[in-house]
C-alpha positions as CSV (number, residue, x, y, z in Angstrom):
1,M,-25.0,10.0,8.9
2,P,-23.0,13.2,8.1
3,H,-21.5,13.8,4.9
4,I,-18.2,14.6,3.8
5,T,-16.4,15.1,0.4
6,R,-13.3,13.4,-0.7
7,K,-11.1,13.6,-3.8
8,I,-9.8,10.5,-5.3
9,Y,-7.6,10.8,-8.6
10,G,-9.5,14.1,-8.9
11,F,-12.9,13.1,-8.9
12,S,-14.9,14.7,-5.8
13,E,-17.6,12.7,-4.4
14,E,-19.7,13.2,-1.4
15,I,-20.0,10.0,0.5
16,E,-21.4,9.1,3.9
17,S,-18.4,9.0,6.6
18,V,-15.8,6.6,7.0
19,I,-16.2,4.0,9.2
20,T,-13.7,3.5,11.7
21,M,-12.7,0.9,14.5
22,E,-10.4,0.6,17.4
23,S,-10.7,-3.3,16.9
24,K,-8.8,-6.1,18.3
25,L,-6.4,-7.3,15.2
26,Y,-7.0,-9.9,12.8
27,G,-5.1,-13.3,12.5
28,P,-2.9,-14.9,12.7
29,Y,-1.8,-15.3,8.8
30,E,1.3,-17.3,9.2
31,R,4.0,-18.8,7.3
32,Q,7.5,-19.9,7.3
33,I,10.2,-17.4,5.5
34,F,11.5,-18.9,2.6
35,Y,15.5,-18.5,1.7
36,Y,14.7,-16.6,-1.4
37,E,13.2,-14.1,0.6
38,T,16.7,-13.2,2.3
39,D,19.0,-11.0,0.6
40,C,23.3,-11.2,1.0
41,M,22.9,-10.7,4.7
42,G,21.2,-12.9,5.5
43,I,17.9,-11.4,6.6
44,V,14.8,-11.1,4.9
45,H,14.7,-8.2,2.2
46,H,12.7,-5.4,3.3
47,S,10.5,-5.4,0.1
48,N,9.0,-9.0,1.4
49,Y,6.9,-7.5,4.7
50,I,5.1,-5.5,2.0
51,R,4.0,-8.5,0.4
52,W,3.1,-10.3,3.4
53,F,1.0,-7.3,4.2
54,E,-0.8,-8.2,1.0
55,E,-1.0,-12.1,1.6
56,A,-2.3,-11.1,5.0
57,R,-5.2,-8.9,3.1
58,V,-5.9,-11.9,0.6
59,W,-5.6,-14.2,3.2
60,L,-8.4,-12.0,5.5
61,L,-10.6,-11.6,2.6
62,K,-11.0,-15.3,2.2
63,E,-11.5,-16.0,5.5
64,V,-14.7,-13.9,5.6
65,G,-16.0,-15.4,2.8
66,I,-15.3,-12.9,0.1
67,P,-11.8,-14.1,-1.9
68,Y,-10.1,-11.5,-3.7
69,H,-11.5,-13.4,-7.1
70,G,-14.8,-12.6,-6.2
71,F,-14.0,-8.8,-6.5
72,E,-12.1,-9.5,-9.6
73,A,-14.7,-11.4,-11.2
74,K,-17.5,-8.7,-10.6
75,G,-14.9,-6.0,-12.5
76,I,-13.8,-4.6,-9.1
77,L,-9.9,-4.2,-8.1
78,I,-8.6,-2.7,-5.2
79,P,-5.1,-1.0,-6.0
80,V,-2.7,0.2,-3.4
81,L,-2.7,4.2,-2.8
82,S,0.4,3.8,-0.1
83,V,1.9,1.9,1.9
84,T,4.4,2.5,4.9
85,A,6.4,-0.3,7.0
86,N,8.3,0.4,10.1
87,Y,11.4,-1.9,10.6
88,R,12.2,-2.7,14.1
89,K,13.6,-6.2,13.6
90,A,14.7,-8.8,11.1
91,F,13.7,-12.1,10.0
92,T,15.8,-14.8,8.7
93,Y,15.4,-17.6,6.7
94,G,13.7,-20.5,8.4
95,D,11.7,-18.3,11.0
96,T,7.9,-18.4,11.2
97,F,6.0,-15.0,11.2
98,Q,2.3,-14.1,11.7
99,V,0.8,-10.9,10.7
100,F,-2.1,-9.7,12.4
101,L,-4.0,-6.8,10.5
102,K,-7.2,-4.6,11.0
103,C,-9.4,-2.1,8.9
104,S,-8.7,1.0,10.4
105,S,-11.3,2.6,8.0
106,F,-13.6,1.8,5.2
107,N,-16.4,3.5,3.3
108,G,-16.8,2.0,0.0
109,I,-14.4,4.1,-1.9
110,R,-11.2,3.9,0.4
111,W,-10.3,0.8,2.6
112,N,-7.3,1.3,4.8
113,F,-5.6,-1.4,6.8
114,E,-3.1,-1.3,9.8
115,Y,-0.8,-4.2,10.2
116,E,1.8,-6.1,12.9
117,V,4.4,-8.6,11.9
118,R,5.5,-10.6,14.7
119,N,7.6,-13.7,15.3
120,A,5.5,-16.7,16.0
121,K,7.9,-18.4,18.3
122,D,7.8,-15.4,20.8
123,G,5.1,-12.8,19.7
124,E,8.0,-10.2,19.3
125,L,6.5,-7.1,17.1
126,Y,9.1,-7.0,14.2
127,T,7.7,-4.8,11.7
128,D,4.3,-2.6,11.8
129,G,2.8,-0.9,8.7
130,K,-0.5,0.6,7.0
131,S,-1.6,0.7,3.7
132,S,-4.1,2.4,1.8
133,H,-6.4,1.2,-0.9
134,C,-9.3,2.6,-3.5
135,F,-11.9,0.7,-5.3
136,V,-11.7,1.3,-9.4
137,N,-13.6,-0.8,-12.1
138,K,-11.4,-2.3,-15.3
139,E,-10.8,0.9,-16.4
140,L,-9.1,2.0,-13.2
141,S,-12.0,4.6,-12.6
142,P,-12.8,5.1,-9.3
143,I,-16.0,3.6,-8.2
144,N,-18.2,4.0,-4.8
145,L,-18.7,0.5,-3.7
146,K,-22.0,1.2,-2.0
147,K,-23.3,2.7,-5.8
148,V,-21.8,-0.3,-7.9
149,D,-22.5,-3.6,-5.6
150,R,-24.5,-2.5,-2.6
151,E,-24.6,-6.4,-1.5
152,L,-20.7,-6.3,-1.2
153,Y,-20.5,-3.0,0.6
154,D,-23.2,-4.3,3.1
155,T,-21.3,-7.4,3.9
156,L,-17.8,-5.5,4.3
157,T,-19.4,-2.7,6.4
158,G,-21.4,-5.7,8.2
159,I,-18.0,-8.1,8.8
160,I,-16.2,-4.9,9.9
161,Q,-19.1,-3.2,12.5
162,S,-19.5,-7.0,14.1
163,K,-15.8,-7.3,14.1
164,A,-15.7,-3.7,15.9
165,K,-18.4,-4.8,18.3
166,A,-17.8,-8.2,19.1
167,E,-14.2,-6.7,20.5
């Protein structure tokens, strides 16, 4: 595989090319909207969509057999580097939403996701977005998952690649 150089938090490191995929979305992660998630206009406050992205990521990790606390127990954290959301339509209290997500790229240092938040009732797209994450240790220093925990790296790579091939 060709090598590329990435800079994260000022550190340069030669890494293998990024795994990318154009696969079908994982999901759905589904739940009903709580009253506290709405604002004085009676619609869901925009910040909650970002929370739902996180809920869906945590759900996905549990679904594939690698719960988030498993990363933390190994001293591996996955902070958010960036997140964007495009709001198309507003949810209200009592609606049920579904979040579909996919891994758009992974290289052991960075992990990127794409999201679709849909109305569970009719499948209409209400919000889409993206998030970018990196792997760090408990001192918040960037790490290469492939070097720090090869078994975990291989497991994640296998899940991503098998999902992409299956679809």
